[in-house]
C-alpha positions, 0 to 999 in steps of 0.5 A, a space after each residue: 464648504 466645498 472641502 467638506 463635501 469633498 472629505 464626506 464624499 471620499 469617506 463615503 467612498 472608503 466606507 463603500 469599498 470597506 463594506 464591499 470588502 467585508 462582504 466578500 470576507 464574510 463569505 470565507 471560511 475563517 478557518 479555511 487555508 486558501 492558498 496552502 503552501 505545497 509543503 503543507 499539502 505535501 505533509 498532509 499527503 504523506 500522513 494519508 498514505 500509509 497503510 496501518 498494520 493489524 487491520 481488516 486487510 491483514 485478516 483478509 491476508 490471512 496473516 490473523 484471525 478475528 474470533 470474536 462475533 462481535 467484530 467482523 471476522 474474515 468472511 470476504 463479504 465486502 462486495 463494494 468498495 469506496 472511491 472516496 479515500 483514493 480521490 480524496 487524496 487525489 484532489 489534495 495532490 492536484 491542489 499540491 499541483 496548482 500551489 507548486 506552480 504558483 512558485 516555479 523554482 520553489 515548487 518544482 520538486 513538489 510537481 515531481 512528486 505529484 507524479 509520484 502520488 498520482 501514480 501511487 494512488 491511481 494504481 491502488 484504485 485501479 487494482 481494487 476495481 478495474 478501469 477508473 476515472 483518471 484523465 477526466 477525473 478531479 477536473 468537475 470545478 474547473 471544466 465543469 465535468 462531474 461525470 468523468 469517463 473511465 480509463 481502461 487499465 491499459 491506458 491507467 498503467 501507461 500513464 502511470 509508468 510514464 509519470 514514475 519515468 518522468 519523476 525518476 529523471 526529474 528527481 536525479 536533477 534534484 539530487 545534483 542540485 541538492 534540492 531539500 523536500 520541506 515537509 517530509 517525515 518519511 524521508 527527511 527531505 532527501 531527494 535521492 530516497 525519493 528516487 529509489 522509491 519511484 523506481 521500486 514503485 514501478 518495479 512492483 507495478 511491473 511485476 503486477 502485470 506479469 500476466 500481461 507481459 507477453 500481450 501488451 506492447 505498449 507497456 513494455 513490461 519486460 524491457 522496462 524490468 530488464 532496463 532497471 537491472 542493467 542501469 542501476 545508477 539511473 534507476 536506483 532501487 530500494 535495496 536496504 532496509 534503512 531506504 525502506 518507505 515506512 512510517 515510523 510511530 512515536 509517543 504521539 502518533 503510537 503504534 496501532 496496537 499500543 492501549 490508549 491507557 498504556 496498560 498492556 494485557 498480554 492475552 487476546 484470544 480474539 485475535 490469532 495467528 492465521 494458519 495460512 501465514 503460520 503453517 508455511 513458517 512452521 513448515 520451513 522452522 522459519 525464525 521470524 515465528 519465534 519472535 513474532 509469536 507465542 506458543 499455544 499455551 495448551 501445546 506442549 512445549 519442547 526447547 529442542 523442537 519449539 515449532 511443534 508448540 505453534 498453531 494458527 487458526 484456519 481463516 475458513 472456520 466459523 468464529 465460534 469454532 475458532 474463540 473455543 480453540 483460542 480459548 482452549 490454548 490451542 492457537 498461538 496469539 501474537 508475542 506481545 513483549 515483541 510488538 508492544 515493547 514501547 509506544 513506538 512499536 516497529 515501523 509500518 513498511 509500504 514498500 521496503 527492500 525485501 519486496 523489491 528483491 523478491 520482485 527482482 528475483 521473480 522476473 528474473 526467474 520468468 526469464 525478464 533478465 539473465 542475471 541471478 535470481 539465487 542471489 535476490 531470493 536470498 537478499 529478500 529473506 535476509 532483509 526481511 529476517 534482519 528487520 525482525 532482528 534475527 541473527 546472521 548465524 540464523 539467517 545462514 542456517 535458514 538458507 542453507 536448509 532452504 535452498 532456491 530451487 532454481 528458475 522454475 516453477 519450484 523456484 518461483 513458488 519459493 520467491 512467491 511464498 517468501 514475498 508473502 511471508 515478508 509481507 506480513 503486517 505490512 504494504 496493506 492489501 499487497 499480499 492479497 493482490 500478489 496472492 490474487 495474481 499468483 495463487 500462492 499461497 493457497 488461501 483457506 476457504 471454509 464454512 465461515 466464508 460468505 462469498 459462495 466459497 470463493 476468495 473474491 478478485 476485485 471490489 464492485 464499483 461504489 453505489 453512488 457511481 450508478 447514480 452520478 456517473 451511470 453512463 460512463 459506468 455502465 460503459 466501463 462494465 460492458 467493456 470489462 465484464 459484459 455488463 457484470 459488477 461483482 466481486 468475482 469479476 476478473 479485472 484485466 491485469 490479472 486474466 
């Protein structure tokens, strides 16, 4: 009898434990992953780390015009921006750090890449808004702080540059060990490629701070630039198109222009090349234009003077005017046979070799190094043209007719103009940020502009910040813009 009582008690105790366990399990989402491997998080972050071509950004970069009133044109009326995308990705970066720390030996390389991604996305955010939450950001669950303070842009850039320098040193060590990054579909796990990207992002950031080069000693802008050039083995850069940080599309993840039904219609009067961009190529007789676009059908075509048949739409024109011009064959469309040769299209460059060469040329032109700007300038043009398959003979002829004018304002204008050309349908908002910083090229403004005939300088902070983080937001606004929060306020980095 005692035996049966003991068995019964054990069964009841086991049943109780089992019931408790089932209750805990029922509280979990069966479809959720609670302990994701760092490589899975890394792949997910990579999937969200690119800006696609042929979107709204590139209309505001004045590469294209949207001519149909049914769709958004290019009025520069965006006012507010959103924290949702960058901070959403950064939450995954922080989660990757947590998971990587659980397995120090296998996870160490992911902790290093987390430094790159934090730099990448915090910089993108500060470039849009100005001061942003950083040090206290994304700590709500851990620290019960759901109203993070705003860091100044100076603080953001100090931290970002520190992260990138740490990542460079650590990646050099992983390269020596032969460490492979699992889950990497950009560089196939090669840490040496990531090291080049880390330093190239650092270079991009240094040039973006050119207006602060003489009054922000804590950032060491000129010194860091000179160090990059002086020690290429310690600070390798992306100097070849094979090293580009770019997304390669395929038959599954198809090129954004590829139609879902696979039927290509080789006419689209709603989308035509922008005059700001096209006029640069037309004036300089740039062979990239003949690859990228089609002659305007209503303009006379002379094979001996092919560039005269190309014409772009002015971004500032009303959409009704642009549509009329396009319908009448007065504007150039894209070269469908080139861009839509296959579902893979062309790679979407996020940070490429041509940009790096132009950044080096710009810094040298500005006197940050006494090395050769001309060779960097020519390399930037060559790399961009090679991306489009331009022949060596045509590249040489173009460089001969468009010789670098020296380390002076005219030479700087050439560098910045060619960097803008190389950004065509690549690198997201970079062309806009560069034009905002330098004024080159001059952007078109006209009756379609809905921002009081101004090109905006930033994005206003998200509206929900006023309800969830009002005190910290208003402190940041007072510090930066005397309390203002409009798209026309000047952020610290470009003042």
